[in-house]
C-alpha positions in Angstrom: -96.8 2.8 14.7 -94.6 1.8 11.6 -97.1 -1.1 10.8 -100.1 1.6 10.7 -98.0 4.1 8.6 -97.2 0.9 6.1 -100.9 -0.1 5.7 -102.0 3.6 4.8 -99.1 3.7 2.8 -100.2 0.5 1.1 -103.9 1.8 0.7 -102.8 5.1 -0.6 -101.0 3.2 -3.4 -103.7 0.9 -4.2 -105.9 3.9 -4.3 -103.8 5.8 -6.9 -102.9 2.8 -9.0 -106.9 2.5 -9.4 -107.3 6.2 -10.2 -104.3 6.3 -12.6 -106.2 3.2 -14.3 -109.2 4.7 -15.0 -107.6 7.9 -16.8 -105.3 5.5 -18.9 -108.5 3.3 -19.8 -110.4 6.7 -21.2 -107.5 7.9 -22.7 -107.2 4.8 -25.0 -110.8 4.9 -26.4 -110.6 8.4 -26.7 -107.7 8.3 -29.4 -108.8 5.6 -30.9 -111.9 7.5 -31.3 -109.7 10.9 -32.2 -107.9 8.4 -34.6 -111.1 7.5 -36.7 -112.5 11.2 -36.6 -108.7 12.0 -38.2 -109.2 9.4 -40.6 -112.8 10.2 -41.9 -112.1 13.8 -42.2 -108.5 13.3 -43.7 -110.6 11.2 -46.1 -113.5 13.7 -46.7 -110.6 16.8 -47.5 -108.9 14.1 -50.0 -112.2 13.5 -51.9 -112.5 17.5 -51.6 -109.4 18.4 -53.5 -110.1 15.5 -56.1 -113.3 17.4 -57.0 -111.8 20.7 -57.1 -108.2 20.0 -59.0 -110.7 18.0 -61.5 -113.4 21.0 -61.9 -110.4 23.3 -62.4 -108.2 21.2 -65.0 -111.4 20.1 -67.0 -114.5 22.9 -66.5 -112.2 26.4 -65.7 -115.1 28.4 -65.8 -117.4 26.4 -63.7 -114.5 26.5 -61.1 -114.2 30.2 -60.8 -118.0 30.4 -61.3 -118.4 27.7 -58.2 -115.8 29.6 -56.0 -118.1 32.6 -55.9 -120.9 30.6 -54.7 -121.9 30.7 -51.1 -120.0 28.7 -48.4 -122.2 26.7 -47.7 -123.4 25.6 -51.6 -119.6 25.8 -52.9 -118.1 22.5 -52.2 -121.6 21.2 -53.6 -121.4 22.9 -56.8 -117.8 21.8 -57.3 -119.1 18.1 -56.8 -121.6 18.5 -59.2 -119.4 19.9 -62.0 -117.2 16.9 -61.0 -119.9 14.6 -61.5 -120.4 16.4 -64.7 -117.1 16.2 -65.7 -116.7 12.3 -65.0 -119.8 11.8 -67.5 -118.6 14.2 -70.2 -115.4 12.8 -70.7 -116.9 9.2 -70.7 -117.1 9.6 -74.6 -113.7 11.1 -75.5 -112.0 8.2 -73.3 -113.2 5.2 -74.5 -112.4 3.4 -77.9 -115.8 1.5 -78.0 -119.3 2.3 -77.2 -120.1 -1.1 -74.7 -117.3 0.5 -72.3 -118.9 3.7 -72.1 -122.1 2.1 -71.4 -120.4 0.3 -68.4 -119.0 3.3 -67.2 -122.5 5.2 -67.6 -124.2 2.1 -65.5 -122.0 2.1 -62.9 -122.8 5.8 -62.2 -126.5 5.1 -62.7 -125.8 2.4 -60.1 -123.7 4.6 -57.9 -126.7 7.3 -57.9 -129.1 4.5 -56.5 -126.4 3.6 -53.7 -126.2 7.7 -53.0 -129.8 7.9 -52.0 -129.7 4.4 -50.0 -126.7 6.4 -47.8 -124.2 3.8 -49.4 -122.2 5.5 -51.7 -119.0 4.0 -53.6 -115.5 4.1 -52.4 -114.9 7.4 -54.8 -114.4 10.6 -54.4 -116.7 12.1 -56.5 -119.3 9.8 -55.4 -118.2 10.5 -51.8 -119.0 14.4 -52.7 -121.8 13.9 -54.3 -123.3 12.1 -51.5 -122.7 14.7 -49.2 -124.2 17.0 -51.2 -127.3 15.1 -51.6 -127.7 14.8 -47.9 -127.1 18.6 -47.4 -129.5 19.8 -49.8 -131.8 17.4 -50.3 -131.1 17.3 -54.0 -133.7 15.7 -56.8 -132.1 12.4 -58.0 -134.3 12.8 -61.1 -132.4 15.5 -62.1 -129.2 13.7 -61.7 -130.4 10.6 -63.7 -131.5 12.2 -66.5 -127.9 13.6 -66.6 -126.8 10.0 -67.1 -129.0 9.2 -69.5 -128.9 11.9 -71.7 -125.1 11.5 -71.8 -125.0 7.7 -72.4 -127.5 8.3 -75.4 -124.9 10.6 -76.7 -122.2 7.9 -77.0 -124.0 7.0 -80.7 -121.3 9.5 -81.4 -123.1 11.2 -84.5 -123.8 14.5 -85.5 -127.3 16.0 -84.1 -130.1 15.5 -86.7 -131.4 19.0 -86.2 -130.8 22.4 -84.0 -134.2 20.9 -81.7 -132.6 17.8 -81.1 -129.0 20.0 -79.8 -131.4 21.6 -77.8 -133.1 19.0 -76.2 -129.7 17.4 -75.3 -128.6 20.9 -73.8 -131.9 20.5 -71.9 -131.3 17.4 -70.4 -127.4 17.9 -69.5 -126.9 21.4 -68.8 -130.2 22.6 -67.8 -130.4 20.0 -65.3 -127.1 20.7 -63.7 -128.4 24.2 -63.2 -131.6 23.0 -61.6 -129.4 21.2 -58.9 -127.4 24.4 -58.5 -130.2 26.2 -57.7 -131.2 23.9 -55.0 -127.9 24.2 -53.4 -128.5 27.8 -53.1 -132.0 26.9 -51.9 -134.1 28.5 -54.7 -137.2 27.3 -55.3 -139.1 29.6 -57.8 -140.9 28.5 -61.1 -139.6 31.6 -63.1 -136.0 30.5 -62.0 -137.0 27.3 -63.4 -137.3 28.8 -66.7 -134.2 30.7 -67.1 -132.3 27.9 -65.9 -133.8 26.2 -69.1 -132.9 28.7 -71.8 -129.4 28.9 -69.7 -128.7 25.5 -70.0 -129.8 25.3 -73.7 -127.7 28.2 -74.3 -124.9 26.9 -72.8 -125.4 23.4 -74.9 -125.2 25.0 -77.8 -122.1 27.1 -77.1 -120.3 24.2 -76.1 -120.8 22.3 -79.1 -119.8 25.3 -81.3 -116.8 26.0 -79.5 -115.6 22.3 -79.2 -115.9 22.5 -83.1 -112.4 22.5 -84.1 -111.0 20.3 -81.4 -113.8 17.3 -82.7 -112.5 18.6 -86.2 -109.2 17.8 -85.7 -109.9 14.3 -84.4 -112.5 13.7 -88.0 -115.4 14.5 -85.7 -118.6 17.3 -86.7 -121.6 17.3 -84.2 -122.8 20.4 -85.4 -127.0 20.2 -86.3 -126.9 18.5 -89.8 -130.0 20.6 -91.1 -128.5 23.7 -90.3 -125.4 22.6 -92.5 -127.5 21.4 -95.1 -128.9 24.8 -95.4 -125.9 26.4 -95.8 -124.4 23.8 -98.2 -121.5 22.9 -95.8 -120.4 19.3 -95.8 -118.7 17.6 -92.9 -115.3 17.3 -94.7 -115.8 21.2 -94.5 -115.2 21.3 -90.9 -112.8 18.8 -91.0 -110.2 20.4 -92.9 -111.2 23.5 -91.1 -112.6 25.8 -94.0 -113.3 29.3 -93.5 -115.3 29.7 -96.2 -118.8 31.9 -96.0 -120.9 28.9 -96.0 -119.2 27.3 -92.9 -119.5 30.7 -91.3 -123.0 31.2 -92.2 -123.7 27.6 -90.2 -121.8 29.2 -87.5 -123.9 32.2 -87.2 -127.4 30.7 -87.1 -126.2 28.5 -84.4 -124.7 31.2 -82.4 -127.7 33.3 -83.0 -130.2 30.1 -81.5 -127.6 30.6 -78.2 -128.2 34.2 -78.0 -131.9 34.0 -78.6 -132.0 31.7 -75.6 -130.0 33.8 -73.5 -132.3 37.2 -74.3 -135.2 34.6 -73.2 -133.3 33.9 -70.3 -133.1 37.4 -68.9 -136.6 38.3 -69.3 -137.1 36.4 -66.0 -134.7 38.4 -64.7 -137.5 40.7 -62.7 -139.0 38.0 -61.2 -136.1 35.8 -60.4 -134.5 35.6 -56.5 -131.1 37.5 -56.3 -130.0 34.6 -54.9 -130.8 32.6 -58.2 -128.0 34.8 -60.1 -125.3 32.9 -58.7 -126.4 29.8 -60.3 -126.7 31.8 -63.5 -122.9 33.2 -63.5 -122.3 31.0 -66.4 -123.8 33.2 -68.6 -120.7 35.3 -68.8 -118.9 33.0 -70.0 -121.0 32.2 -72.9 -121.8 36.0 -73.6 -117.6 36.3 -73.7 -117.5 33.2 -76.4 -120.5 34.9 -78.4 -119.2 38.6 -78.6 -115.3 37.1 -79.6 -116.7 34.8 -82.5 -119.0 37.8 -84.1 -115.8 39.6 -83.7 -114.2 36.8 -85.8 -117.0 37.1 -88.3 -118.4 33.7 -87.0 -115.2 31.8 -87.8 -115.0 29.0 -85.4 -111.2 28.2 -86.3 -109.8 32.0 -85.7 -106.9 31.7 -83.5 -108.3 34.3 -81.2 -111.1 31.9 -80.0 -108.2 29.5 -78.5 -107.0 31.6 -76.2 -109.0 32.3 -72.7 -110.0 35.3 -72.0 -107.8 36.4 -69.0 -110.5 38.9 -67.5 -113.3 36.5 -67.3 -112.8 35.6 -63.5 -112.9 39.5 -62.8 -116.0 39.7 -64.7 -117.7 36.9 -63.3 -117.0 38.3 -60.0 -118.3 41.5 -61.2 -121.4 40.1 -62.5 -121.7 37.9 -59.1 -121.2 41.6 -57.0 -124.0 43.2 -58.9 -126.5 40.2 -58.4 -127.4 40.2 -62.1 -127.3 37.7 -65.1 
């Protein structure tokens, strides 16, 4: 009897050991898989935060505009704006053109690798890869931005206003085309509006940055407009507030306003969803109104201050679904 009980006990012990051994093996595998998933998720969160912080610090207006987009497009918008910031700051951050060209070559290679599903181990590249996969973004627009920024490394003033408009179309308008894709908008009228808004944004950015560039003894305003009013580069470098300098600012600001008006002429035919890609018009309109109140003196102290009501104005415009 005792022997029988002993045999049964040994059998039960073996079964119990086998039973316990299986889940231990599965559990170890699961833990490893869980750790890999956690690591990937953590890396994705770090990349997302990097882009968010970069845009918030270098393109605050674009940052606020991105936050007002639908959740499914918000992260991709921040990735695109971070990409734009990375390219835009190359010109100011390098001492030699050759170094800038190397940086641009990196981004050209990065785009090719992104579309091969093998992005570089770099936060903006990783987030851009995610956006490309999610929204099937057009490769041509991304490469066009890089190519135009690369040409701009020559570090000279625009010869004509039309040259500035072309640069703005290839950079700012291309970015808006990509934002429209993130929002799922495919519409020829929206594309026309985006083209004009991008040109207006490029023109305003050039005008708005004049005090900053002048402080570094650089002037990028169109030479044909400057020559028309007899304003020299030295006038801008020394921060002149004479009438001829104001006249240059007036002509350039007026052209930006014309593009905004053209963009709004398409508003009745533009899909409602596209309006969120055009929120930047609020920022452009705000600057144009303030420079007009300053009598087109781009060096006026009031223009150095950020409008504290701008986030509210952007929110109201997004709520109204208009641009």
